[in-house]
C-alpha positions in Angstrom: 2.7 256.5 39.2 1.1 257.6 42.5 -2.6 258.1 42.6 -2.4 261.7 43.4 0.3 262.8 40.9 -0.6 264.9 37.9 -2.1 262.9 35.0 -3.2 260.2 37.5 -6.8 261.2 37.1 -7.1 261.3 40.8 -7.5 257.6 41.1 -7.1 256.1 44.6 -5.6 252.7 45.2 -8.9 251.2 46.4 -10.5 251.4 42.9 -12.6 254.6 43.3 -12.3 257.9 41.4 -12.5 261.4 42.6 -16.1 262.3 42.8 -17.3 258.7 42.4 -18.3 256.1 45.0 -15.6 255.4 47.7 -15.0 251.7 48.0 -12.0 252.2 50.3 -10.9 249.8 53.2 -13.6 248.8 55.6 -14.0 250.8 58.9 -13.2 248.5 61.8 -15.4 250.4 64.2 -18.3 250.1 61.8 -17.7 246.3 61.5 -17.6 245.8 65.2 -20.8 247.8 65.6 -22.6 245.8 63.0 -21.4 242.6 64.7 -22.7 243.8 68.0 -26.1 244.7 66.5 -26.5 241.3 65.0 -25.7 239.6 68.3 -28.0 242.0 70.1 -30.7 241.0 67.7 -30.1 237.4 68.5 -30.5 238.1 72.3 -33.5 240.5 71.9 -31.6 243.8 71.5 -32.8 246.8 69.5 -29.5 247.7 68.0 -27.6 250.9 68.6 -25.9 251.6 71.9 -28.7 250.0 73.9 -28.1 246.8 71.8 -24.4 246.9 72.6 -24.8 246.9 76.4 -27.5 244.3 76.2 -25.2 242.0 74.2 -22.4 242.5 76.7 -24.7 241.6 79.6 -26.0 238.5 77.8 -22.5 237.4 76.8 -21.2 237.7 80.3 -24.3 235.9 81.7 -23.7 233.0 79.3 -20.0 232.9 80.4 -21.1 232.8 84.1 -23.6 230.0 83.4 -21.0 228.0 81.6 -18.5 228.6 84.3 -20.9 227.6 87.0 -21.7 224.4 85.1 -18.0 223.6 84.7 -17.4 224.5 88.4 -20.1 222.1 89.6 -18.9 219.3 87.3 -15.3 219.8 88.5 -16.3 219.2 92.1 -17.4 215.6 91.6 -14.9 212.7 92.2 -15.0 209.0 92.9 -13.5 207.3 96.0 -12.8 203.5 95.5 -13.6 200.9 98.1 -9.9 200.6 99.2 -9.5 204.3 99.4 -10.3 207.2 101.8 -10.4 210.9 100.9 -9.0 213.6 103.1 -10.7 217.0 102.6 -8.9 220.2 103.4 -10.9 223.5 103.3 -8.7 226.6 102.8 -5.8 224.5 103.9 -7.3 223.2 107.2 -8.6 219.7 107.8 -12.3 219.5 107.1 -13.4 215.9 107.0 -12.4 212.3 106.0 -14.7 210.5 103.5 -15.1 206.9 102.6 -15.9 205.2 99.3 -18.5 206.5 96.8 -19.3 209.4 94.5 -18.4 212.6 96.3 -18.5 216.3 95.6 -16.5 219.2 97.1 -16.3 222.8 95.9 -13.2 223.2 93.8 -10.7 225.9 94.7 -12.2 225.9 98.2 -11.6 222.3 99.2 -8.5 220.2 98.5 -9.1 216.5 98.2 -6.4 213.8 98.7 -7.2 210.2 98.1 -5.2 207.5 100.0 -5.3 203.8 99.5 -5.6 202.3 103.0 -5.7 198.6 102.2 -2.7 198.3 99.9 0.4 196.7 101.4 3.4 198.7 100.3 7.1 197.8 100.3 10.1 199.7 101.3 13.6 198.3 100.9 16.7 199.5 102.6 20.4 198.6 102.0 23.0 200.0 104.4 26.5 199.5 105.6 26.6 199.5 109.4 28.9 199.0 112.4 28.2 196.1 114.8 28.7 196.1 118.6 32.1 194.3 118.2 33.3 197.1 115.8 32.8 195.0 112.6 31.3 196.4 109.3 28.4 194.6 107.7 26.2 195.2 104.7 22.5 194.7 105.6 19.5 194.3 103.2 16.1 195.0 104.9 12.6 195.1 103.5 9.6 196.7 105.3 6.0 195.9 104.4 3.6 198.6 105.6 0.0 199.9 105.1 -1.8 203.1 105.9 -3.7 202.9 109.2 -4.9 206.6 109.3 -5.3 208.5 106.1 -5.7 211.8 108.0 -2.4 211.4 109.8 -0.7 210.2 106.7 -1.7 213.3 104.7 -1.6 216.0 107.4 0.9 215.2 110.1 4.0 214.5 108.0 5.1 216.3 104.8 6.7 213.3 103.2 5.6 210.1 105.1 7.5 207.7 102.9 10.7 209.6 103.4 10.1 209.7 107.1 9.6 205.9 107.0 13.0 205.5 105.2 14.8 207.6 107.8 13.1 205.8 110.7 14.0 202.4 109.2 17.6 203.3 108.9 17.6 204.7 112.5 16.0 201.6 114.0 18.2 199.3 112.0 21.4 201.1 113.0 20.4 201.0 116.7 19.7 197.2 116.7 22.8 196.3 114.6 24.9 198.5 116.8 23.8 196.5 119.8 24.5 193.1 118.2 27.8 191.3 117.6 28.9 190.3 114.1 28.4 186.6 114.5 24.7 186.9 115.4 24.1 189.3 112.5 25.5 186.9 110.0 24.0 183.6 111.4 21.2 182.8 113.9 20.4 186.3 115.1 18.5 187.5 112.0 15.0 186.7 113.2 15.5 188.5 116.5 17.1 191.5 114.8 14.1 191.8 112.4 11.6 191.6 115.3 13.5 194.3 117.3 13.7 196.6 114.2 10.0 196.2 113.7 9.1 197.1 117.3 11.4 200.1 117.3 10.3 201.3 113.9 6.7 201.2 114.9 7.5 203.3 118.0 9.2 205.9 115.8 6.4 206.1 113.3 3.8 206.4 116.1 5.7 209.2 117.7 5.9 211.1 114.4 2.1 210.5 113.8 2.6 209.2 110.3 -0.5 207.0 110.3 1.7 204.1 109.0 1.3 200.5 110.3 4.3 198.2 109.9 3.1 194.8 108.7 6.4 192.8 108.6 10.1 193.4 108.6 12.4 190.9 106.8 16.1 190.8 107.0 16.9 189.5 103.6 20.7 189.4 103.7 23.6 190.3 105.9 27.1 190.0 104.4 30.5 191.2 105.3 32.2 193.8 103.0 33.7 192.3 99.8 37.2 193.4 100.9 37.1 191.1 103.9 34.7 188.4 102.8 37.4 185.7 102.5 38.6 186.3 106.0 35.0 186.2 107.3 34.5 182.9 105.4 37.5 181.5 107.2 36.1 182.6 110.6 32.7 181.1 109.8 34.4 177.8 108.8 36.4 177.8 112.1 33.1 178.4 114.0 31.5 175.5 112.2 34.5 173.3 113.0 34.2 174.4 116.6 30.6 173.5 116.7 31.3 170.1 115.1 34.0 169.3 117.6 31.6 170.2 120.4 29.0 167.9 119.1 31.5 165.1 118.7 32.7 165.6 122.2 29.2 165.7 123.5 28.4 162.4 121.7 31.6 160.8 123.2 30.5 162.1 126.6 27.0 160.7 126.2 28.6 157.3 125.4 31.4 157.1 127.9 29.7 158.4 131.0 26.9 155.9 131.1 29.4 153.1 130.4 31.6 154.3 133.3 28.6 154.6 135.5 27.7 151.0 134.6 31.2 149.8 135.4 31.2 151.7 138.7 27.8 150.2 139.6 29.1 146.7 138.7 32.2 147.1 140.9 30.0 148.3 143.7 27.7 145.3 143.3 30.7 142.9 143.2 32.2 144.6 146.3 28.9 144.2 148.1 28.7 140.6 147.1 32.3 139.9 148.2 31.5 141.6 151.5 28.4 139.5 152.0 30.3 136.3 151.1 33.2 137.0 153.5 30.9 138.0 156.3 28.8 134.8 155.7 31.9 132.6 155.5 33.4 134.2 158.7 30.1 133.8 160.4 30.0 130.1 159.3 33.6 129.5 160.5 32.9 131.1 163.8 29.8 129.0 164.3 31.6 125.9 163.2 34.5 126.7 165.7 32.0 127.2 168.5 30.4 123.8 167.7 33.8 122.2 167.5 34.8 123.7 170.8 31.7 122.1 172.4 32.7 118.7 171.0 36.3 119.1 172.0 35.4 119.7 175.6 33.4 116.5 175.5 36.2 114.3 173.9 39.5 116.1 173.5 41.6 113.2 172.2 39.1 112.1 169.6 38.5 115.6 168.4 42.2 116.3 168.2 42.9 113.2 166.2 40.0 114.0 163.8 41.4 117.5 163.3 44.8 116.1 162.6 43.5 113.6 160.0 41.4 116.3 158.3 44.4 118.6 158.1 46.6 115.8 156.7 43.9 114.9 154.2 43.6 118.4 153.0 47.3 118.7 152.6 47.9 115.4 150.9 45.0 115.7 148.6 46.7 118.5 146.7 50.1 116.8 146.6 51.5 114.5 143.8 54.2 113.0 146.1 53.6 110.4 148.9 56.0 109.6 151.7 55.4 106.3 153.5 56.9 105.8 157.0 56.9 102.1 157.8 56.4 101.4 161.5 59.3 99.6 163.0 61.6 100.3 160.0 64.4 102.6 159.3 63.6 103.5 155.8 61.1 106.0 154.4 59.5 105.1 151.1 58.9 107.7 148.5 56.1 107.1 146.0 56.4 109.4 142.9 52.8 109.5 141.7 53.5 112.3 139.4 56.2 110.4 137.5 54.0 107.3 137.3 51.3 109.4 135.9 53.6 110.9 133.3 54.9 107.5 132.2 51.4 106.1 131.9 50.3 109.2 129.9 52.9 108.4 127.3 50.8 105.5 126.2 47.4 106.5 127.4 45.7 109.8 126.8 45.6 112.0 129.8 41.9 112.6 129.4 41.3 108.8 129.9 42.9 108.8 133.5 40.3 109.5 136.1 40.9 110.2 139.8 39.5 106.8 140.7 42.1 105.1 138.6 44.9 107.0 140.3 43.4 106.3 143.7 43.2 102.5 142.9 46.8 102.5 141.7 47.9 104.3 144.9 46.1 101.8 147.1 47.7 98.8 145.3 51.1 100.4 145.7 50.5 101.1 149.4 49.3 97.5 149.9 52.3 96.1 148.2 54.7 98.2 150.3 52.9 97.0 153.5 53.3 93.4 152.6 57.0 93.8 151.8 57.5 95.7 155.1 55.7 92.9 157.1 57.8 90.2 155.5 61.0 92.1 156.3 60.0 92.3 159.9 59.3 88.5 160.1 62.7 87.8 158.6 64.4 90.0 161.1 62.8 88.1 164.0 
């Protein structure tokens, strides 16, 4: 039954009776007051309302001291040897600090640490159009470092994104000014150098504080759809280069040989010229000397010239005609037939000119004797 119904003996739910001691629920205000009095006693308060205000002041003082300690501790930071720190005070550049233990007031200063010695890598892969209107896939890598930490943090909102866009712009400009053959073969080194120069100019104009260390053109390939056709073109270029080398080698071999032959012909012509001139000069000199002798003794000289001419003619002849003085018959001496008959039994290599001359003399002598005896008989 309810505590206040008739017959309930006026009992309340907190265990007390009417007229007795009230042990009801605790008073929250009274509990808070007692707690404040105890804290006030701990910090030198006298209790009551004065103790409450003293507690509040002490409590807030403690909080302020703790907050100040935490604020001071939060301002310390360490800058490594390879780093530099950029300090912004209320959003404006304040200073740039090197390595060491540093302190800046939190919430007032904003500190950004930048590694200025680390070499970073950016890779780019793009499909681009060459000068001769061909499409090529290019893989490029850029190694860079931070030259100015202040410029890297302040001047550009996203330096690495700016680097990416500047790299694509520089690469497209250089590839667009180069033909496909050079991009795929021997022109890669020059393309990388040109991209590096142009990229650094872009980054300097943006004020990014980035220094480009190296640019490597890792690969350049035609699109997969036309790769087979490009392979055929490259093979044709290689064959062309091979044929050129073979032709050059042939040229290097044939031209010196032709020049040598031409020089030899010239030398032979000069030698023939010198010989003919010398022979002509000798003949003219001999004729002049002969003319002098002819004027002295015309008949003797004429007979000598006749005999020399007959000797030169008959020496090369294998037939001899003998005209016997005072006779009507002319004898014919077939030396060639005699020689052939003799060679049937004797090797031709054993017959010497002396043997032939001796035989001829014997034959001539025999013919003279016969002719002389014939004349005697006629008389």
